[in-house]
C-alpha positions as CSV (number, residue, x, y, z in Angstrom):
1,M,47.5,-0.8,-23.0
2,A,46.5,-0.9,-19.2
3,Y,46.5,-4.4,-17.8
4,Y,42.6,-4.3,-17.0
5,E,40.4,-2.1,-18.8
6,R,38.4,-1.3,-15.5
7,H,39.4,-2.0,-12.2
8,V,36.8,-2.0,-9.4
9,F,37.2,-1.3,-5.6
10,F,34.8,-2.0,-3.0
11,C,35.5,-0.8,0.6
12,C,35.4,-3.4,2.9
13,N,36.7,-1.3,5.9
14,Q,35.5,-3.0,9.0
15,R,35.4,-0.3,12.3
16,E,35.0,-1.6,15.9
17,G,33.3,0.6,18.3
18,E,33.4,3.8,16.5
19,E,30.5,6.1,15.7
20,R,31.5,6.3,12.4
21,P,29.7,4.1,10.1
22,C,31.6,1.5,7.9
23,C,30.7,-0.1,4.5
24,N,31.6,-3.7,5.5
25,G,29.1,-2.9,8.7
26,K,26.7,-2.6,5.4
27,G,27.7,-5.9,4.0
28,A,30.3,-4.9,1.5
29,S,32.5,-8.1,1.8
30,A,29.4,-10.1,0.4
31,M,28.6,-7.7,-2.6
32,R,32.2,-7.6,-3.5
33,D,31.9,-11.5,-3.3
34,Y,28.9,-11.1,-5.6
35,A,30.0,-8.7,-8.0
36,K,33.4,-10.8,-8.4
37,E,31.1,-13.7,-9.5
38,R,28.7,-11.9,-11.8
39,V,31.9,-10.7,-13.5
40,K,33.7,-13.7,-13.7
41,A,30.0,-15.3,-14.9
42,L,29.4,-12.9,-17.9
43,G,33.5,-13.6,-19.2
44,L,34.3,-9.9,-18.2
45,A,37.1,-10.9,-15.8
46,G,40.7,-11.3,-16.2
47,Q,43.6,-9.1,-18.2
48,G,42.3,-6.6,-20.8
49,K,39.0,-6.9,-18.9
50,M,38.0,-6.2,-15.5
51,R,39.3,-6.7,-12.1
52,V,37.3,-6.6,-9.0
53,N,39.0,-6.0,-5.5
54,Q,38.2,-4.9,-2.2
55,S,39.9,-2.1,-0.7
56,G,40.7,-0.7,2.7
57,C,38.9,2.6,3.8
58,L,38.0,5.0,1.1
59,D,36.9,7.5,3.1
60,R,33.6,8.0,1.8
61,C,31.6,6.2,4.8
62,E,28.8,8.6,5.6
63,E,27.5,8.3,1.8
64,G,26.7,4.5,2.0
65,P,28.9,1.3,1.1
66,C,31.0,2.8,-1.8
67,V,32.8,1.2,-4.7
68,V,34.8,2.9,-7.4
69,V,35.6,2.1,-10.9
70,Y,39.1,3.0,-12.5
71,P,40.4,4.5,-14.5
72,D,37.2,6.3,-14.7
73,A,37.0,7.6,-11.4
74,V,33.2,6.8,-11.0
75,W,32.0,6.3,-7.2
76,Y,28.8,4.7,-6.3
77,T,26.9,3.4,-3.5
78,Y,24.5,0.7,-3.4
79,V,21.9,-1.0,-1.3
80,D,21.2,-4.2,-2.6
81,R,22.5,-7.0,-5.2
82,A,20.1,-5.2,-7.9
83,D,22.3,-2.3,-7.6
84,I,25.5,-4.3,-8.2
85,D,23.8,-6.2,-11.3
86,E,22.9,-2.4,-12.4
87,I,26.4,-1.3,-12.1
88,V,27.9,-4.5,-13.4
89,E,25.6,-4.8,-16.3
90,E,25.5,-1.0,-17.3
91,H,28.8,0.2,-16.5
92,L,31.3,-2.8,-16.8
93,R,29.4,-4.5,-19.5
94,H,28.7,-1.5,-21.6
95,G,30.6,1.9,-20.4
96,R,27.5,3.7,-19.3
97,V,27.8,5.4,-15.9
98,V,24.9,4.6,-13.2
99,E,23.8,8.2,-12.5
100,R,21.0,7.0,-9.9
101,L,23.8,5.2,-7.9
102,R,26.8,7.7,-8.3
103,I,28.2,9.6,-5.4
């Protein structure tokens, strides 16, 4: 059995002075913090459950801020807290991929 059922990585890379977009420039750190709070509040966090972490560059910057859920290998983009709520509720809580946010 894996230590976590699902491990969620938010790209929180910050680029300075480059033309290429970065996820943290689009609020990724705040969204990661929000997702961590939601997962904990719903009792989904901890060993055998979910873990939300930040990562360095996941190299999908042009597709918007991104998050990947392992071991499912499902990649998402998001715009706001409502999108994060949907990912947490549908994918993390119920195991259903949110196709409209998938990249």
